[in-house]
C-alpha positions, 0 to 999 in steps of 0.5 A: 081577704085584704080589699085588694083580694077581694077585689081582685076574686069578684072581678075573675068571677064577674068577667067569668060570668058576664063572657058566660051564656046563661041559655047555653048553660042552662041548657048546658046544665039540663041536657047533663041532668037529664041524663041520670034518670032522677027526675024529680030532683034534677028539676030542684037543681036546674032550679037552684042553678039557672035561680043563681045566675040570676042572683049573680046578675043581680049582684053585678047590676048592683055594683055596678051600678054604684060604680064599683069599679074593678080592673076588668071594667 
Protein backbone atom coordinates (compact mmCIF):
# COMPACT_ATOMS: atom_id res chain seq x y z
CA UNK A 1 0.00 0.00 0.00
CA UNK A 2 1.36 3.41 -0.89
CA UNK A 3 1.40 6.32 1.53
CA UNK A 4 -1.34 8.05 -0.48
CA UNK A 5 -3.53 4.92 -0.38
CA UNK A 6 -2.98 4.68 3.37
CA UNK A 7 -3.98 8.31 3.87
CA UNK A 8 -7.11 7.86 1.73
CA UNK A 9 -8.08 4.66 3.54
CA UNK A 10 -7.64 6.17 7.00
CA UNK A 11 -9.38 9.37 5.93
CA UNK A 12 -12.44 7.39 4.89
CA UNK A 13 -12.45 5.38 8.11
CA UNK A 14 -11.96 8.55 10.18
CA UNK A 15 -14.80 10.32 8.39
CA UNK A 16 -17.17 7.37 8.92
CA UNK A 17 -16.14 7.03 12.57
CA UNK A 18 -16.66 10.73 13.30
CA UNK A 19 -20.14 10.53 11.73
CA UNK A 20 -21.02 7.50 13.86
CA UNK A 21 -23.14 8.06 16.92
CA UNK A 22 -21.28 5.63 19.17
CA UNK A 23 -24.07 5.39 21.74
CA UNK A 24 -26.59 4.37 19.09
CA UNK A 25 -24.09 2.01 17.49
CA UNK A 26 -23.55 0.18 20.78
CA UNK A 27 -27.32 0.11 21.42
CA UNK A 28 -27.95 -1.32 17.93
CA UNK A 29 -25.22 -3.91 18.39
CA UNK A 30 -26.65 -4.94 21.77
CA UNK A 31 -30.21 -5.13 20.40
CA UNK A 32 -29.14 -7.55 17.68
CA UNK A 33 -27.09 -9.67 20.05
CA UNK A 34 -29.88 -9.87 22.62
CA UNK A 35 -32.13 -11.53 20.05
CA UNK A 36 -29.85 -14.56 19.65
CA UNK A 37 -30.26 -16.02 23.14
CA UNK A 38 -26.53 -16.56 23.70
CA UNK A 39 -26.15 -14.16 26.60
CA UNK A 40 -22.65 -15.05 27.86
CA UNK A 41 -20.83 -14.69 24.55
CA UNK A 42 -22.95 -11.67 23.64
CA UNK A 43 -21.73 -9.71 26.65
CA UNK A 44 -18.15 -10.45 25.64
CA UNK A 45 -18.83 -9.38 22.05
CA UNK A 46 -20.55 -6.20 23.21
CA UNK A 47 -17.57 -5.39 25.40
CA UNK A 48 -15.16 -6.07 22.55
CA UNK A 49 -17.21 -3.87 20.22
CA UNK A 50 -17.36 -1.02 22.70
CA UNK A 51 -13.64 -1.34 23.41
CA UNK A 52 -12.87 -1.26 19.71
CA UNK A 53 -14.80 1.97 19.29
CA UNK A 54 -12.87 3.48 22.18
CA UNK A 55 -9.58 2.37 20.65
CA UNK A 56 -10.48 3.94 17.31
CA UNK A 57 -11.40 7.17 19.05
CA UNK A 58 -8.02 7.26 20.85
CA UNK A 59 -6.13 6.51 17.62
CA UNK A 60 -7.84 9.31 15.71
CA UNK A 61 -7.48 11.72 18.65
CA UNK A 62 -3.76 10.95 18.76
CA UNK A 63 -3.44 11.48 15.01
CA UNK A 64 -5.28 14.79 15.36
CA UNK A 65 -3.00 15.85 18.21
CA UNK A 66 0.02 15.14 16.00
CA UNK A 67 -1.66 17.24 13.31
CA UNK A 68 -1.69 14.44 10.77
CA UNK A 69 -3.71 15.90 7.93
CA UNK A 70 -6.35 13.98 6.02
CA UNK A 71 -8.27 15.16 2.96
CA UNK A 72 -11.46 15.19 5.08
CA UNK A 73 -9.99 17.70 7.61
